[in-house]
Structures are given as structure tokens and as C-alpha cells.
N, C-alpha and C positions, 0 to 999 in steps of 0.2 A: 227475635226478641229485641225490643228497643231499650237501650240503656239511657233512660231519660233522667238527666241530672236536674234537680230543682233550680239551682243557681249555677251559672257557668263558673267553672274553676278559674282561679287566678293565682298568681305568684308561684311559690314553690310547688304547690299541689298541682297546678296546671303543667309545669315543666316535668314533674315526675310522671304524671299520667300520659303526657304526650310522648315521653321517652318509652314508657311501657307499651304504647300503641304504635310505635314507629314503623312496625311492619304493615300497618294498614294504610289505605289511601288517605290523603289529607282530609277529604270530606267526612270520612268515617271517624277520623281522629277528632275533628271539630265537633261532630255530633255527640260522640261519647264523652267529650269534655263539657257538654252542655251548651254548645254554640249552635242552637237551632230553635226554630219556632214551629209549632204545629198549627197549621191553618184550620179553619172551620171545616174544610173538606177532608181533614184527617191526614193531609200530606205534610211531611216535615220539610222545612226549608232551612238548609244549612247556612249559617252566617260565617262564611270563610273570612271575610274582612275583619270582623270582630275577633275571630279566633287568632288570626295573624297579629293583629294589634295587641291582643292580650299576651301572646307569646313574646312579642318584642318588649312590651312593658315589663313582663316578668324577668326579662334579661337586662332591664335597666335602660332601654331605649324608648323614649316617649315619641309617639307619632305627632302628637299635638303638644309642642313644648310649652304653650301657654298654660296647660293644665298643671304642670309640675314646677312652675317657676317658684323659686324660694328667695329671689332677690340677691343671690350671691353669685358673682362671677358671670362669665359668658355662658349662654345656652349653647348646647351642641347643635351644629348645623349640618354636619356630615359633608362639609365642603372645606377644602384647604387651598391655599395658593402657594406658589413657589416664592420664597423670600429672595431679596436682592443677592444674598450670598449663595443662592442655588439650593438651599435646604427646604424640605417640606417637613413641617412639625405636626405631629399628631398629639393633640392635647391630652392632659391627664384625665379629663372626663371620659374619654374613650378607653384609655388604658385601664383605668379603674373599673369601668363597666365590663371589661373583658377579663378582669382578675389578673392582670399582669403585674409583675413585681420588678423592682430595680434589678438590673442585671440579666433579665430574661433576654435570650438571644434569638435572632430570626435570620433565616436565609432569604435573600432578595432574589426573586425571579422576575426578569423583565419580559413583558409581552408586548404585543402591538398596542400601544397607547394605554397600557395598564401595568401595574406593579403588583405582584403577589408577595406577601410577607408570610413566610412559613415558620411557625415557632419551632425552634429546636428543643428537643427533650433535655431537660435539666436534671434528670434523675441522678446522674453521676455526681453533679454538683451538690445536690441535696444530701446524698449519702455521706459526702465528706464532712458536711456541717454537723452531723449527729455525733 
């Protein structure tokens, strides 16, 4: 049975459906979320690129920044450089899109030419605030 969606899902609906289908291969997820076309030969062609772009857009990351320019501030580039004082700054555009709050803590793990930031659970901190 083909789960043919008339219009590809976007936004929260796409995120929810992708989460529900997370046990399936990506091609099946994309197809069930409406990211496919049916050719004249009756064969379905899955549009994985559109599916991935829609998932990113649903999470607040625009692949084509010209589409979402609102004229305020700098557009995210996903590139940073080390400042003179040795610091690397991750801008508020990124922390906002990740849903981070002031005071969120991370563990830093250094790898070969990469850095992993692992968010620490703040469950205990939030319990004290109630």
C-alpha cells in the first residue's frame, strides 16, 4: 500500500511524522511524508534532497538563506573563526534555533580537528526552580 500524501508535509507536522517513522529507512520516511513523484511509468521517485531540506527548514535552518532574509542582523553561515583572544563564539541565531537557554551547560570533548559539545541534563536545576 502506498501512503500518497497530496502535499508534502512541512513544519511541525513533518517533524512529528518523521519521528513516528524513525524506524523506517530514510527513503520510506521521505515517501510517506509526501516527498516523491510518480512518473508516467507508475514508478515512484523519492525526493530525498527536498525531504532533508524541509526537515532542516522545520528545525529553523535554511539551506538557501536568501529565501528567509528579513533584513535584521547577520545571516547564519555555519562558519566561525577563532578570535584574537582565542575564543570561538557561536551566535544567538544558532543557540535560539537549538532551543538553548541561558545557563545551559555542555561538556567539551576534543577530537582530532573537531570539538563535540554535549549538553548536560539540567533536570535537577529545573526542579529547584519550581
